N, C-alpha and C positions, 0 to 999 in steps of 0.2 A: 330405378326410380322413375325414369321417363316412361317406361312401358306401363308402370302402374298408373301414372297420370293419364296416359292415353286410354287405357282400359276403363278407368273411372269415368273419363269424359264420354266415352262411347256408351257406357252403361247408363249414365244420366241422360244422354241424348235419346237412347232407346226408350227409357221409362217415360220421358216427357215428349216423345215424338208426336208430332201432329199427324193427322191422317194423310196418307198418300194422296197426291193430286197430280194433275198434268204437270210435267216437267220436274217432278220429284226424282231424285237420283235412285237408280236401282240399288245402290249401296245401302239405302234405307232398309231394304229387305234382307240384305246380306248380314245385317247386324243381329238377326234373329237366329235361334238355334233350330236346326232341322236334323232329323235322322231317318233312316230307312226303317221299314218294319223289322229288319234284321238287327237294328241297333247301330248301324254305321253312321257316323257324323257326315253331314252333307253341306256343301257350299253351293251357292248359285253360280253356274258357269258364266263366264264373261260374254259368251256369244248368245245368251238368252234373248229371244225376241218376243216370247209370249210366256206369261205366267198365268196358270190356271189355279184358282184358289177355291176350295170347297169348305164351307163352314158347317154343313149339316150332313147327317147320315145319308139322306136321300140324294142330295146333290153329289156327294162323294161317290155314292153307288153308281149314279148315272155315268160319271167320268170313268170310274174303274171298269164298268161293264163295256163301255165303248173301247177303251184302251186295250182291254183284254182281247179284243177281236183283231188288234193290229200287231205288227211286228214289234219285238222288244226294242227295236231301234227307231220306231216311229217318232217318239218324242225328241230324242237327240237329233235325228235327221231334220226335224222341223224347228230346231232350236227352241224347244218348249219344255217347261217343267210343270209338274203338277204338285201343288201343296195341299195337303189335307190337314185342316186345323181340327184336332180331335180333343181340344182342351175341355169340352163339356162332357166327354165320355167318362164315366166312373173308371177308376184305375183297374178295378177287378174285371170289369167288362172288357177293357182294353187288353189286358194281359191274357185273359182266358178265351176270349172269342174273336176280337177284332184283329189283333196282331197275327194269330195263326192264319186267319183268312187272307189278310193283306200280304203275308209272306208268300202266298201261292201265286200272286199276280206276277206276270213276266215283265211288266213295265215298272219304271222307277217312280216311287212315291216319296215325297218329302213330307214327313210327319212333323207337326208342330204341336206341342203339348201345353203351351201357355196362352192365357187370354190376351196377351200383348199384341199378337198378330191381328186379332179381331178389332182391336182398337186402332190399329194403324192402317189396315186395308179396308177400303170401302166395301160394304156388302149389303145385300138385300135378302130378305127372307125368301127361301125356296129358289134362290138364284145362284149361279156359279159366277164368280167374279173373274173377269179377264183383264189382265194388264198387258197392253201392247208396249213393247220396249224398242226404242231407237236411240242409238248413240248413248247407251247406258242411262237413259232417262225414260220415265213413264210418259208415253205420248198419247195413250188412249186408255180409258177405263170404261168397261162395258159389262153388261150382265146378260147371261143366257140361261136357258132352262131346257133345251132340247139337244138330242144327239146331233141332229143336222147342223145346228148352230155351232156346236162344239167342233165338229169335223171341218166346217167352213173356216172357223177361226184358226185352227191349227194349220190348215193347209193354205192359208192366205199368203 
């Protein structure tokens, strides 16, 4: 019964979650569901220092193209994760075209299929959202749009 109440409380908190801001706990992001293009459920690692979030096809492509030029261990080595919010993509397009392409990348991609993430994570049109994390709290929220900015942010 206690587990049910905890799960219910977390569900209500996620559904009514205010947008992330400076000093928001990283655990706010941990309450969302993520999976790899291969369908494996994912959790945000405790050591995460940077969260890269793409909400649009073009910004996601920019991140994927850059990461595909790096070692498969580039993101983990830099305590970084990449979340691609693909909730706007029609399911048939996702299953027939996007997932097969995403499965070919050697880097880890956290896919999110619900519009809840877009409501919780600040975002701007044609920009990639960066969430800098320190002591399990969001310490900086910024937006980028170039490969150089992405590389600099990851290797900071």
